[in-house]
C-alpha positions as CSV (number, residue, x, y, z in Angstrom):
1,A,-90.4,193.3,-16.3
2,P,-90.0,192.1,-12.6
3,T,-86.4,192.2,-11.1
4,P,-85.1,188.8,-10.5
5,A,-84.4,187.9,-6.9
6,P,-80.8,187.7,-6.0
7,T,-79.2,184.4,-5.9
8,P,-78.4,183.5,-2.0
9,A,-74.8,182.9,-1.2
10,P,-74.0,179.3,-0.5
11,T,-73.8,178.1,2.9
12,P,-70.3,177.2,3.7
13,A,-69.6,173.6,4.8
14,P,-68.8,173.1,8.5
15,T,-65.1,172.9,9.5
16,P,-64.3,169.6,11.0
17,A,-63.8,171.3,14.5
18,L,-67.4,172.6,14.2
19,A,-68.8,169.2,13.0
20,H,-67.0,167.4,15.9
21,A,-68.5,170.0,18.5
22,A,-71.9,169.6,17.1
23,K,-71.7,165.8,17.6
24,R,-70.7,166.4,21.4
25,D,-73.2,167.2,24.2
26,H,-72.9,170.8,24.8
27,H,-72.2,170.3,28.4
28,S,-69.4,167.9,27.8
29,H,-65.8,169.8,27.9
30,G,-62.6,168.0,27.3
31,L,-60.7,165.8,24.9
32,K,-61.9,162.3,23.8
33,A,-59.3,159.7,24.6
34,E,-59.1,156.6,22.4
35,F,-56.8,153.9,24.0
36,F,-55.3,150.9,21.6
37,F,-53.6,148.1,23.4
38,D,-53.3,145.3,20.7
39,I,-50.9,147.3,18.5
40,D,-48.0,146.4,16.4
41,S,-45.0,147.2,18.6
42,A,-42.5,147.2,15.7
43,A,-44.1,150.0,14.2
44,R,-42.6,153.5,14.6
45,D,-45.6,155.7,13.9
46,F,-49.1,155.7,15.2
47,D,-51.0,154.7,12.0
48,A,-48.9,151.9,11.3
49,A,-49.0,150.8,15.0
50,V,-52.9,150.9,15.4
51,A,-53.7,149.4,11.9
52,G,-56.2,146.9,12.1
53,S,-56.7,147.4,16.0
54,N,-59.7,148.4,17.6
55,V,-60.1,150.9,20.2
56,D,-59.9,149.2,23.5
57,L,-60.9,152.1,25.9
58,V,-62.5,155.4,25.4
59,R,-62.9,158.2,28.0
60,T,-63.1,162.2,28.0
61,V,-60.3,163.9,29.9
62,D,-60.3,167.5,31.1
63,T,-56.9,168.3,29.9
64,L,-53.9,166.6,28.4
65,N,-51.3,166.4,31.1
66,Y,-50.3,162.7,32.3
67,A,-47.1,162.7,34.5
68,H,-45.1,159.6,35.1
69,A,-47.1,156.9,37.2
70,S,-50.2,159.3,37.4
71,P,-53.5,158.1,38.2
72,R,-54.6,159.7,35.1
73,W,-53.3,156.5,33.4
74,H,-55.8,154.3,35.4
75,G,-56.9,151.3,33.1
76,V,-53.8,151.5,31.1
77,R,-51.1,149.1,31.1
78,T,-48.2,151.3,30.7
79,D,-45.6,148.6,31.0
80,E,-47.1,147.0,27.7
81,P,-46.9,148.9,24.1
82,F,-50.2,150.9,23.7
83,A,-51.2,153.8,21.7
84,V,-53.8,156.8,22.5
85,K,-55.4,159.4,20.3
86,W,-56.7,162.6,22.0
87,T,-59.2,164.6,19.9
88,G,-61.4,167.6,20.3
89,A,-61.7,171.3,19.7
90,L,-59.9,174.2,21.4
91,V,-62.0,177.4,21.7
92,I,-59.8,180.7,20.9
93,R,-61.5,183.7,22.0
94,E,-59.0,186.1,20.6
95,G,-57.1,185.6,17.3
96,G,-53.4,185.6,16.8
97,Q,-50.2,183.7,17.0
98,Y,-50.6,180.6,19.4
99,A,-47.5,178.3,20.3
100,F,-48.1,174.5,21.1
101,D,-45.7,172.8,23.4
102,L,-45.9,169.2,23.4
103,H,-43.6,167.2,26.0
104,T,-43.3,163.5,26.0
105,D,-40.8,160.7,26.3
106,C,-42.5,158.8,23.8
107,I,-43.3,158.9,19.9
108,A,-45.9,161.7,19.5
109,S,-47.7,163.9,17.1
110,L,-49.7,167.4,17.3
111,A,-52.0,168.5,14.6
112,V,-54.1,171.7,14.8
113,D,-56.8,171.9,12.2
114,G,-55.4,169.1,10.4
115,R,-52.0,170.7,10.2
116,A,-49.0,168.8,11.7
117,L,-47.2,170.9,14.1
118,H,-45.0,168.3,16.1
119,F,-43.8,165.0,15.4
120,G,-41.1,163.4,17.7
121,G,-40.4,162.1,21.1
122,R,-37.6,160.5,23.0
123,A,-34.3,159.9,21.4
124,G,-34.0,156.8,19.2
125,A,-37.9,156.6,18.6
126,G,-38.6,159.5,16.5
127,G,-37.2,162.2,18.3
128,G,-33.6,162.9,19.0
129,P,-32.4,166.3,17.7
130,I,-35.6,167.4,16.2
131,A,-37.6,166.7,19.3
132,A,-34.9,168.7,21.2
133,M,-35.2,171.7,18.7
134,L,-39.1,171.6,19.1
135,A,-38.7,171.6,22.8
136,A,-36.5,174.6,22.3
137,R,-38.9,176.6,20.3
138,P,-42.5,175.4,20.2
139,P,-44.3,175.4,16.9
140,T,-46.9,177.9,16.3
141,A,-50.1,178.5,14.3
142,D,-51.8,181.8,13.6
143,L,-55.6,181.0,14.8
144,D,-58.7,183.0,14.4
145,A,-61.3,183.4,17.1
146,G,-63.5,180.4,17.1
147,L,-63.3,176.5,17.3
148,H,-59.9,174.7,16.2
149,E,-59.5,170.9,15.9
150,I,-56.9,169.5,18.2
151,A,-55.5,165.9,17.5
152,V,-52.5,164.5,19.7
153,T,-51.2,160.8,19.3
154,L,-48.9,158.9,21.6
155,L,-47.2,155.6,20.9
156,S,-45.4,153.9,23.7
157,L,-43.3,150.9,22.7
158,R,-42.0,150.2,26.1
159,Q,-42.6,146.9,27.9
160,G,-41.5,145.0,31.0
161,A,-40.9,145.7,34.5
162,G,-39.8,149.2,35.3
163,S,-40.9,150.5,31.9
164,N,-44.1,152.3,33.0
165,M,-42.8,155.6,33.1
166,V,-44.8,157.3,30.3
167,A,-45.6,161.0,30.6
168,I,-47.2,163.5,28.1
169,A,-48.2,167.2,28.6
170,L,-49.6,169.7,25.8
171,Q,-49.4,173.5,26.6
172,Y,-50.3,176.6,24.5
173,S,-49.7,180.3,24.8
174,G,-50.9,183.2,22.8
175,P,-53.3,186.1,23.3
176,D,-56.0,183.9,25.3
177,T,-53.2,183.2,27.9
178,D,-51.4,186.6,28.0
179,G,-48.3,184.9,26.5
180,Q,-47.9,182.4,29.5
181,A,-47.6,178.5,28.7
182,K,-50.8,177.1,30.2
183,D,-52.3,173.6,30.0
184,L,-55.3,173.5,27.5
185,P,-58.4,174.5,29.9
186,K,-61.3,172.2,30.1
187,E,-63.9,174.9,29.7
188,R,-62.1,175.9,26.6
189,L,-62.3,172.2,25.1
190,V,-65.3,170.7,23.2
């Protein structure tokens, strides 16, 4: 009697990061930034603030480091309430423990591979002692070599003259950076 052929192993479903990378042009590097200007300024979290809103501005940015009054905010009225979501995938070359340090004076969150690593911001707007603790010791994730989905949200509820001082920066450290905190490099963002 003939020997039956072995059943092939099922092909694993692509991870969200791989699906994201497959949709992007292979020459495109950076994070996708989606800005929302018509938001609920009474909300205290990103999802509630943008519920029912449409994306008003989309662009690709090479890293996530926006200083106060930086030209990187071009096209954004930072003196009015707004929200932004940056998404993409970070290429990790050497697996290991990575720390992610998110600094902002607004309400912000960070997720890696769908796992929330940070939620906080300025005192009185979702931060306070928790944000201070996170700033003292950045949250970590054990990452294998490969693509890892990154999602960062920012909610700025400031408005009026003199309130345009919005800043956010994300750095990481681990085996790929020799343990040094560095901005996410454009060439590693897809």
